[in-house]
MARGUGU-352022 format. One record per residue (C-alpha): chain; residue number from 0; x, y negated, z negated. Coordinates in steps of 0.05 Angstrom, whole numbers, plus 32768, in hexadecimal, padded with zeros to 4 digits. Layout:
@chain:A resi:NUM c1:X c2:Y c3:Z
...
***
This chain:
@chain:A resi:0 c1:9281 c2:7250 c3:6F61
@chain:A resi:1 c1:926E c2:72A2 c3:6F5E
@chain:A resi:2 c1:9225 c2:7290 c3:6F57
@chain:A resi:3 c1:9229 c2:7270 c3:6F9C
@chain:A resi:4 c1:9257 c2:72A3 c3:6FB9
@chain:A resi:5 c1:9228 c2:72DA c3:6FA2
@chain:A resi:6 c1:91E8 c2:72AA c3:6FC1
@chain:A resi:7 c1:920E c2:72A3 c3:7002
@chain:A resi:8 c1:921A c2:72F0 c3:7002
@chain:A resi:9 c1:91D9 c2:7302 c3:6FFE
@chain:A resi:10 c1:91CA c2:72D2 c3:702D
@chain:A resi:11 c1:91FD c2:72EE c3:7063
@chain:A resi:12 c1:91CA c2:7326 c3:7074
@chain:A resi:13 c1:918F c2:72FE c3:7088
@chain:A resi:14 c1:91BE c2:72D5 c3:70B7
@chain:A resi:15 c1:91DA c2:7303 c3:70D8
@chain:A resi:16 c1:9196 c2:732A c3:70E5
@chain:A resi:17 c1:9175 c2:72E5 c3:70FE
@chain:A resi:18 c1:91B4 c2:72DC c3:712E
@chain:A resi:19 c1:91AA c2:731C c3:7143
@chain:A resi:20 c1:9161 c2:730E c3:7157
@chain:A resi:21 c1:9175 c2:72CD c3:7172
@chain:A resi:22 c1:91A3 c2:72F1 c3:71A7
@chain:A resi:23 c1:9180 c2:7322 c3:71BB
@chain:A resi:24 c1:9166 c2:72F8 c3:71EE
@chain:A resi:25 c1:9153 c2:7336 c3:7227
@chain:A resi:26 c1:912C c2:736E c3:722D
@chain:A resi:27 c1:9122 c2:73A2 c3:7261
@chain:A resi:28 c1:90E5 c2:73D0 c3:7265
@chain:A resi:29 c1:90C2 c2:7405 c3:7290
@chain:A resi:30 c1:9074 c2:73FA c3:729F
@chain:A resi:31 c1:9059 c2:7447 c3:728E
@chain:A resi:32 c1:9017 c2:7430 c3:72AE
@chain:A resi:33 c1:902E c2:7420 c3:72E9
@chain:A resi:34 c1:9047 c2:7465 c3:72F9
@chain:A resi:35 c1:8FFE c2:747B c3:72F9
@chain:A resi:36 c1:8FDE c2:7443 c3:7313
@chain:A resi:37 c1:8FAA c2:7462 c3:734C
@chain:A resi:38 c1:8F85 c2:741E c3:7350
@chain:A resi:39 c1:8FAC c2:7402 c3:7384
@chain:A resi:40 c1:8FF6 c2:7432 c3:7386
@chain:A resi:41 c1:9025 c2:7454 c3:7357
@chain:A resi:42 c1:9070 c2:7435 c3:734E
@chain:A resi:43 c1:90A7 c2:743F c3:7325
@chain:A resi:44 c1:90A9 c2:73FA c3:7309
@chain:A resi:45 c1:90DC c2:73DB c3:72CE
@chain:A resi:46 c1:90DE c2:7386 c3:72BA
@chain:A resi:47 c1:9111 c2:7367 c3:729C
@chain:A resi:48 c1:90FD c2:732C c3:726B
@chain:A resi:49 c1:9129 c2:72F3 c3:7253
@chain:A resi:50 c1:911E c2:72C9 c3:721F
@chain:A resi:51 c1:9124 c2:727B c3:722D
@chain:A resi:52 c1:9111 c2:7264 c3:71E2
@chain:A resi:53 c1:90F8 c2:728C c3:71AE
@chain:A resi:54 c1:90B5 c2:7283 c3:71C3
@chain:A resi:55 c1:90B1 c2:7277 c3:7214
@chain:A resi:56 c1:90CF c2:72B6 c3:723F
@chain:A resi:57 c1:90DA c2:72CA c3:7281
@chain:A resi:58 c1:90C3 c2:7314 c3:729B
@chain:A resi:59 c1:90C8 c2:7328 c3:72E1
@chain:A resi:60 c1:90B4 c2:7373 c3:7302
@chain:A resi:61 c1:90C6 c2:73A0 c3:7335
@chain:A resi:62 c1:90AA c2:73E1 c3:7348
@chain:A resi:63 c1:90B3 c2:740E c3:7380
@chain:A resi:64 c1:9086 c2:7444 c3:739F
@chain:A resi:65 c1:90AD c2:7481 c3:739E
@chain:A resi:66 c1:9073 c2:74B9 c3:73A9
@chain:A resi:67 c1:9025 c2:74B5 c3:73C2
@chain:A resi:68 c1:8FEB c2:74C0 c3:73AC
@chain:A resi:69 c1:8FC0 c2:74C6 c3:73EA
@chain:A resi:70 c1:8FC1 c2:7517 c3:740E
@chain:A resi:71 c1:8FA4 c2:750F c3:744F
@chain:A resi:72 c1:8FA3 c2:7542 c3:7488
@chain:A resi:73 c1:8FBE c2:7511 c3:74BA
@chain:A resi:74 c1:9000 c2:74E6 c3:749B
@chain:A resi:75 c1:9004 c2:74A1 c3:74D8
@chain:A resi:76 c1:9029 c2:747A c3:749A
@chain:A resi:77 c1:9058 c2:7494 c3:7460
@chain:A resi:78 c1:904A c2:7477 c3:741B
@chain:A resi:79 c1:9078 c2:7446 c3:7402
@chain:A resi:80 c1:9069 c2:7407 c3:73DD
@chain:A resi:81 c1:9081 c2:73D6 c3:73AB
@chain:A resi:82 c1:906E c2:73A8 c3:737E
@chain:A resi:83 c1:908E c2:7369 c3:7361
@chain:A resi:84 c1:9082 c2:7337 c3:732F
@chain:A resi:85 c1:9095 c2:72F2 c3:7306
@chain:A resi:86 c1:9077 c2:72E1 c3:72C4
@chain:A resi:87 c1:907F c2:72A4 c3:7295
@chain:A resi:88 c1:9064 c2:72B4 c3:7259
@chain:A resi:89 c1:905C c2:7290 c3:720F
@chain:A resi:90 c1:905A c2:72B5 c3:71CB
@chain:A resi:91 c1:9020 c2:728A c3:71AB
@chain:A resi:92 c1:9030 c2:72A1 c3:7166
@chain:A resi:93 c1:9075 c2:7280 c3:7164
@chain:A resi:94 c1:9063 c2:724A c3:7188
@chain:A resi:95 c1:9025 c2:7232 c3:7161
@chain:A resi:96 c1:905C c2:7243 c3:711E
@chain:A resi:97 c1:909D c2:722C c3:7143
@chain:A resi:98 c1:90BB c2:7271 c3:712A
@chain:A resi:99 c1:90FB c2:7289 c3:7147
@chain:A resi:100 c1:9109 c2:72C6 c3:7126
@chain:A resi:101 c1:90E0 c2:72FC c3:714C
@chain:A resi:102 c1:90AD c2:732C c3:7121
@chain:A resi:103 c1:9093 c2:737B c3:712B
@chain:A resi:104 c1:905B c2:735E c3:7151
@chain:A resi:105 c1:9048 c2:7320 c3:717E
@chain:A resi:106 c1:900B c2:730C c3:71B4
@chain:A resi:107 c1:9019 c2:72DD c3:71E9
@chain:A resi:108 c1:9001 c2:72C4 c3:7227
@chain:A resi:109 c1:901A c2:72C1 c3:726F
@chain:A resi:110 c1:900F c2:72AA c3:72B8
@chain:A resi:111 c1:902D c2:72E7 c3:72E7
@chain:A resi:112 c1:9030 c2:72D7 c3:7332
@chain:A resi:113 c1:9032 c2:7318 c3:7364
@chain:A resi:114 c1:903B c2:7333 c3:739E
@chain:A resi:115 c1:902D c2:7382 c3:73AE
@chain:A resi:116 c1:903A c2:73A1 c3:73F9
@chain:A resi:117 c1:9025 c2:73E9 c3:73FA
@chain:A resi:118 c1:901D c2:7415 c3:7442
@chain:A resi:119 c1:9000 c2:7466 c3:743D
@chain:A resi:120 c1:8FD2 c2:7487 c3:7468
@chain:A resi:121 c1:8F8A c2:7482 c3:744C
@chain:A resi:122 c1:8F4A c2:74AF c3:744F
@chain:A resi:123 c1:8EFD c2:7495 c3:7452
@chain:A resi:124 c1:8EC8 c2:74BE c3:746A
@chain:A resi:125 c1:8E84 c2:74A0 c3:7493
@chain:A resi:126 c1:8E4C c2:74AA c3:74BE
@chain:A resi:127 c1:8E2E c2:7489 c3:74EB
@chain:A resi:128 c1:8DF7 c2:7454 c3:74DE
@chain:A resi:129 c1:8DC2 c2:7470 c3:7505
@chain:A resi:130 c1:8DC9 c2:74C2 c3:74EB
@chain:A resi:131 c1:8DDC c2:74CA c3:74AC
@chain:A resi:132 c1:8DD7 c2:751A c3:74C0
@chain:A resi:133 c1:8E2B c2:750E c3:74D7
@chain:A resi:134 c1:8E60 c2:7505 c3:74A9
@chain:A resi:135 c1:8EB3 c2:74F8 c3:74BF
@chain:A resi:136 c1:8EE9 c2:74F2 c3:749B
@chain:A resi:137 c1:8F14 c2:74BC c3:74BE
@chain:A resi:138 c1:8F66 c2:74BB c3:74A5
@chain:A resi:139 c1:8F8D c2:7477 c3:74BD
@chain:A resi:140 c1:8FC6 c2:744B c3:74AA
@chain:A resi:141 c1:8FB5 c2:7412 c3:7479
@chain:A resi:142 c1:8FF1 c2:73DE c3:7466
@chain:A resi:143 c1:8FD7 c2:73AE c3:742D
@chain:A resi:144 c1:8FFB c2:736D c3:7416
@chain:A resi:145 c1:8FE0 c2:7351 c3:73CE
@chain:A resi:146 c1:8FF6 c2:7310 c3:73B7
@chain:A resi:147 c1:8FD9 c2:72EF c3:7380
@chain:A resi:148 c1:8FE5 c2:72CC c3:733A
@chain:A resi:149 c1:8FC4 c2:72F4 c3:72F1
@chain:A resi:150 c1:8FB9 c2:72D5 c3:72B4
@chain:A resi:151 c1:8FD2 c2:7308 c3:7280
@chain:A resi:152 c1:8FCC c2:7318 c3:7240
@chain:A resi:153 c1:8FF4 c2:7340 c3:7213
@chain:A resi:154 c1:9011 c2:735F c3:71D1
@chain:A resi:155 c1:9058 c2:7371 c3:71CD
@chain:A resi:156 c1:9070 c2:7397 c3:7182
@chain:A resi:157 c1:90B8 c2:73A9 c3:7176
@chain:A resi:158 c1:90D5 c2:73DB c3:7148
@chain:A resi:159 c1:9120 c2:73C7 c3:714A
@chain:A resi:160 c1:9133 c2:73BF c3:718D
@chain:A resi:161 c1:90FD c2:73F1 c3:71A9
@chain:A resi:162 c1:90C1 c2:73CD c3:71C7
@chain:A resi:163 c1:907B c2:73D7 c3:71D6
@chain:A resi:164 c1:9050 c2:73AC c3:7206
@chain:A resi:165 c1:9003 c2:73B4 c3:7216
@chain:A resi:166 c1:8FE4 c2:737B c3:7240
@chain:A resi:167 c1:8FAC c2:736C c3:726E
@chain:A resi:168 c1:8FA1 c2:7336 c3:72A3
@chain:A resi:169 c1:8F6B c2:7315 c3:72CF
@chain:A resi:170 c1:8F79 c2:72F4 c3:7309
@chain:A resi:171 c1:8F6F c2:72E2 c3:735B
@chain:A resi:172 c1:8F8D c2:7310 c3:738D
@chain:A resi:173 c1:8F93 c2:72FE c3:73D9
@chain:A resi:174 c1:8F97 c2:7346 c3:740B
@chain:A resi:175 c1:8FA6 c2:7350 c3:7448
@chain:A resi:176 c1:8F95 c2:7399 c3:7461
@chain:A resi:177 c1:8FA9 c2:73AA c3:74B2
@chain:A resi:178 c1:8F94 c2:73ED c3:74C3
@chain:A resi:179 c1:8FB4 c2:741D c3:7507
@chain:A resi:180 c1:8F90 c2:7460 c3:751E
@chain:A resi:181 c1:8F53 c2:744E c3:7500
@chain:A resi:182 c1:8F0C c2:746F c3:751E
@chain:A resi:183 c1:8EE0 c2:744A c3:74EE
@chain:A resi:184 c1:8EB3 c2:7414 c3:7504
@chain:A resi:185 c1:8E90 c2:73E6 c3:74D1
@chain:A resi:186 c1:8E5B c2:73CB c3:7502
@chain:A resi:187 c1:8E4E c2:7416 c3:7517
@chain:A resi:188 c1:8E60 c2:7446 c3:74DE
@chain:A resi:189 c1:8E49 c2:743F c3:748E
@chain:A resi:190 c1:8E88 c2:7456 c3:7459
@chain:A resi:191 c1:8E6D c2:749C c3:7433
@chain:A resi:192 c1:8EA2 c2:749F c3:7403
@chain:A resi:193 c1:8EAE c2:747E c3:73C3
@chain:A resi:194 c1:8E8D c2:743C c3:73C9
@chain:A resi:195 c1:8EBC c2:7413 c3:73A1
@chain:A resi:196 c1:8F07 c2:742F c3:73B7
@chain:A resi:197 c1:8F07 c2:743D c3:73FF
@chain:A resi:198 c1:8EF6 c2:73FB c3:7416
@chain:A resi:199 c1:8F36 c2:73DC c3:73F8
@chain:A resi:200 c1:8F5A c2:7408 c3:7432
@chain:A resi:201 c1:8F2F c2:73DF c3:746C
@chain:A resi:202 c1:8F4B c2:73A3 c3:748F
@chain:A resi:203 c1:8F04 c2:7386 c3:747D
@chain:A resi:204 c1:8F15 c2:7382 c3:7437
@chain:A resi:205 c1:8F4B c2:734E c3:7441
@chain:A resi:206 c1:8F39 c2:730B c3:741C
@chain:A resi:207 c1:8F3D c2:72F1 c3:73D7
@chain:A resi:208 c1:8F1B c2:7315 c3:739B
@chain:A resi:209 c1:8F2F c2:731D c3:7357
@chain:A resi:210 c1:8F69 c2:7345 c3:7339
@chain:A resi:211 c1:8F5B c2:7372 c3:72FC
@chain:A resi:212 c1:8FAC c2:7388 c3:72DC
@chain:A resi:213 c1:8FC0 c2:73B7 c3:729B
@chain:A resi:214 c1:8FFF c2:73CA c3:728D
@chain:A resi:215 c1:9027 c2:73EA c3:7253
@chain:A resi:216 c1:9072 c2:73E0 c3:7255
@chain:A resi:217 c1:90A8 c2:7403 c3:722A
@chain:A resi:218 c1:90EB c2:73E6 c3:721A
@chain:A resi:219 c1:9123 c2:73CE c3:7201
@chain:A resi:220 c1:913F c2:7392 c3:71E8
@chain:A resi:221 c1:918F c2:7375 c3:71E5
***
């Protein structure tokens, strides 16, 4: 009897820890990478993750733009925007081995559906098609809506209740761009600035294209 009681007492902390780990179904996180996302626009982006079972979860993000990165001489529209996405994810080691207790490091894959909306005053430089000696700067308004889907590969590391989560994704996006107060005309002018970034602010960049995303979330599990 004494031996049985001792075994039960020694097993109690393990059982309590297992129950505590299972009960921590929520995690609240801040995406630090999106604070300096100059490829699209920076946002303060927070996410909440809810475990459905030990190896499947849903993660939802919402980010708001509170500052702009463009400083044009003439402002046509004030910078503002938001990013939202929802992601279903599977923690592969848990699924394969059917583990129920979380380890400190977990690999996961996910399918993320996203919607981004942003408006800002943009600036481009260009020259006439038949005269490269002339250069012009054009400030104009741009409203950009992007929606699509990404395949996500991520890594979640935990220390106590602290969560660190780097990830990367590749997918497809549909962009719709509207301009106002613009003088640039692609039939008469040639862009003279960055050939990669400047076209993304123009209506002719609307359509379907590949999308790359990276992020780094820091959070707290409860």
